[in-house]
N, C-alpha and C positions, 0 to 999 in steps of 0.2 A: 119056442122053448129051447131048441138046440142052439139058436143064436144067442139066447140069453145066457145059457150055460157056458158057451164059448167065451162070451164077453166077461163073465164072472171069473172064469179060469185065467183069462188074460190079465184081468185087474189084480188078482192074487199074485200072479207071476211078477208083475211090475213092482208090487209092494215088496215081495221077497227079494227080488233082484236089487231094488233100491237099498234095502237094509244090508244085504251082503256087501254091496259095493261100498256103502258108507262104513261098515265095520272093518273093512280091510283097506281103507283108503290110505294112501301114502302122501305125506306132505313133502314138497320139494324143498331144496335148500334155499335158505334166505338168512340174511343178517338183519336183525332188528334189535338194536341195543336196548337192554333193560326191559325186554318183553316178558310177559307172564305166560306160564302154561300150568295146567292142572293135572293131577293124578288122582283118580278115584280108586282107592285101594280097598278092596273087599277082603276081609279076613274071616274064614269060615272054619268050622270044626274045632273051635276053642273048647277045651275040656278043663284045662287048668290055667289060671292067670299067668301071664308071662310079660316080661318087660320088652317093649318095642324100642330098641335103640337104633334109630335110623342114622346111618352114616353115609353121606354121599359127597362126592367131590364135584365142585363147580369148576368146570374147566375153562371158565371165561376170565380167570384172573382174580376172582373174588375169594373171600375167605371161606374155608370149609365150615360146614354147618352140621350140627348134630341135633336131632329131635328125640326126646325121650318121653315115653308114657307107658302106662300099664294097660294091657289088653285083658279084660275080664270075660268077655263073651264075644260071640260073632258080631262083627260090626263092619261098617263101611264109612270111611272118612275121606274127605277131599283135601289134598294138600296143594298149596299154591307155591310156585317157584318162579324165580327170575332167571332168565337166560338170554344170551345175546344171539345164539344160533342153535340149531339142532345139534345135540351132542348126547353122549352116552352117560347115564347115571345108573345107580343101583340102590335098592333097598337091602337092608340086612335084617332079616326076620329069623330069629332063633338060629343064628349062624347059617342061614340059608340066603345066599345072595341072589337077588332078583334084579336082573338088568333091564333097562328100558331106554329107549331112544326118545329124547324130548321132542315135543311137537309144539312150536310156538303158537300162542293164541288158540290153543286147542286143549282137549282133555284126553288123557290116556286112561284106559280102564284095565286094572290088574286085579285078578282074583287069586288068592293064595289059600290053599287048603292046609291047615296046620297038621292034620293027621297024615295025609298022603304025601304032603310036600309038593303037590302038583300046582303048577302055575298056568293060568290062562290069561290071554290078552284080548283086548277089544279096543276099538277106536282107531285113530290115526296111527300109522307106522306099525300096525299089528304084525306084518310079515317081518319087518326088521327086528322087532322085539322077539319074535319066535326064533329068528336066526341067532340073536345074541344069547338067548336061553340055551339053544342047542350047542353053543360054543363054550358054555360056562366051564365045563370040566377041563377043556383044553386051556382056557385062559388061566384057571387056577394053577395048573401045572406049569405054565409059562412063568407066572409070578414067582413060584417057588424056585424054579431053575434060575431065574434072573437074580434072586436074592443070594443064591449060592455063588454065582459068578461075581457079584459085587464084593464078596468077602474072600475071593480066591486071589489074594494079593500076590502070590508068587507064580500064578499061571501066566504064561506068555500071552500077549495080546492077540497074536495070531490064532491061538487055541480058543480064546474067549470069543473072538469075532467069528470063528468057524462055528462055534456052538450057537451063537446068536443068529447066524445065517440059517442054521438048521431049524431054529424056532420060527424064523420068518417063512421058510419054506412050508413048515407045518401049517401055519395060518393061511398062507396062500392056497395050499392044496385043499384045505377045509372049505375055503371060500369058493374055489372052483367046482367042488364036488357036492355042494349043498343042494338038496332037493327043494328047498324053500325058495319060492319065487320072489326074491328080493328085487327091488327096482334097480334099473341100470345105473342111475345116478348114485345110489348107495354103494353099489359094487365098485364103481370107479373111486368113490370116496374112500372105501375101505382099503383098496389097493394102495392109495397114497398114504393112508393112515399107517399101514404096516411098514411101508418103506421108511417113513420118518421116525416111527417109534423105535425101530432098531438102529437107525442112524444116530439118534440122540443118545441111545444107550451106549453105543460104541464111543461116543465122546464123553458121556457122563461117567462111565466107569473109571477112566484114567483120572478124571478130576477128583472123584471120590477117593481113589487110591492115593493120590498125592496129598489129599487133605488128611488122610490117616497117617501118612508118613512124610511129615514136612521136612525131615532132615535130608531127603533125597528126592530128586526129580525124575519121574519115570513117565515117559510119554511114548505113544506109538510111533513107529517109523513112518516115513513117507509112503512106503509101499503098503503098509497096513491101513493108512488113511486114504488110499487111492479110491475107495468106494465113494468118497465125496465128489469126485469128478463125474460120477454117473447120475447124481441126483438132480432132478428137475426142480429148480427153485422158482420157476415161472408158471407152474400149473395154476389155473384158476381155482382148482379145488383146494389149494394150500391154505387159502384164507379161512376155510372152514375147519381147519385142523389144529387143535391144541398142540398136537405133537410137532407140527411145523414150527409154531412159535417157540416152543421149548427148544427145539433143535437149533433154531437161529441164535438163541442165547449162547449155546455152547459153540456153535459154528464161529461166531464172532470172537 
């Protein structure tokens, strides 16, 4: 009898362990052109109908896509996407941005409570998604600050670049101090991502400034562009970064 109970307990433990392992699994990096992935989006707590205007950026060089529909009640629907590699997307539900990291040839589960605004993830890359969600407020602040810098036409480049460096430090510190156990490969990917994001911003802002004022040419000095000498253009992680490819456009 005791042996039978022990075996039953062990069997239950294996089932629970298998489920937990599967629900928090992390897919590694791969490039597979025009692959599909799926998102099972559960919307709960619907009390009044609202319009679902999903805006997400496809970072693989394809056109941006918008999906619109009316949500009348609690529902779950599965969306199919194409992507060439794992990358960050987001849903926009009632002005609430829900980030997620794509998982090629797999399904991501997202549950959104309309009343509490709480978001829960399941399936592959769950820990990465939780990290992106925890970073959401910081990211929104960075986007607002970047927009201000874009339109600060008279601000010296040295000042703009210093402010961008501060934003990069903020992101790196957040990555270093997160308590979420993100996989090592994603941590290394994010470090490269931050570097190239602010590098191409430093090149993009002068381009935008000169576009606005075509009567004069205003470019950074060699000293202000010295950050380019420190960038690793040969990292194997670069191929997985949209920021790297955008950076190379401005770099050339």
